[in-house]
C-alpha positions, 0 to 999 in steps of 0.5 A: 453783385451786377457783373455787367455794370462792374464791367461797364464801369471799368471800361471793359469792351462788351461784345455781347451782354448775354448768352443764349439762354439753355432751357434744358435743365440738365444742360444748364448744369453741365458747364458747372457754373451754377456750382460756383458759390460766391465768397463775400469774405473775399469779395469773390462773386459769380454769375449764377448761370452761363447764359449771364456771362458777358463776351469781353473784349480785352487786349489778350483776345475776346473772353466770356466773363463769369466772375469778379474778384474784390473791388478792384479791376479784377474778373474771371474769364474763360478763353475760346479754347475753354482756359480759365484766367483771372484777368486783372487791370488794376494798374491803368497801364498794366494788364495781366491775363493770370492762368488758373486753370485748363477748363471751367470744370477744373476751376469749379473743382479747384475753387470748391476744394478751397472753399471746403479748406477754408470752412474746414479751418472756421470749424475750429476754435483758434489757429493753434487747433487747425494744421493749416500747412498740412490742409493747404499741402491737401488742397495743392495735392487735389489741384495737382492731381486734377490739373497739374498746369494749375500749379506749374508756374508760381505766377498762376492763380492757385499758388497765390490763393494757397499762399493767402490761405496759409499766410494771409487769410487764415489769421483772419478767419477766427477774428470777430468783425464788427458789423458797424464797419462798412464794406466799400462800394464799387464804383457803379454803386457809389 
């Protein structure tokens, strides 16, 4: 996924294409970006290193963009005060900035815990073998202890993701997908 091309195709104002490259390997890993893994099933993609983050301008202000979700106009951004949001402007006349976490590291840990729950779920043969409600509660407890603000509002990013895991994603995890079915391409790939 070429994040810069996606942003350009979606008409986002790009202030700076890249950040200054960090040469110190220890500092490269300090912000957590390299720990974020793409989730192709959910079409979630991240930059690999912090210097790949474009700086963008939205009606909500200036942000660093570090990821994309789905094939719509949905991006993960970091505000100037370090908070993480989902920036969503799928509808041409509506923009949303949905709070995710108080910091990038809180996002990395929350996302990693969610992915761990998804992989645990996939380890079981069927939906009946895995107590998904209990797993979702454990993930919610983890996020609540890490960053209480992330679950404060029902409209926040994580409550929705937990709902999708419990009621939306879970029933698809064990269904076989035909490899002949192609994924839709992003606009810039057409």
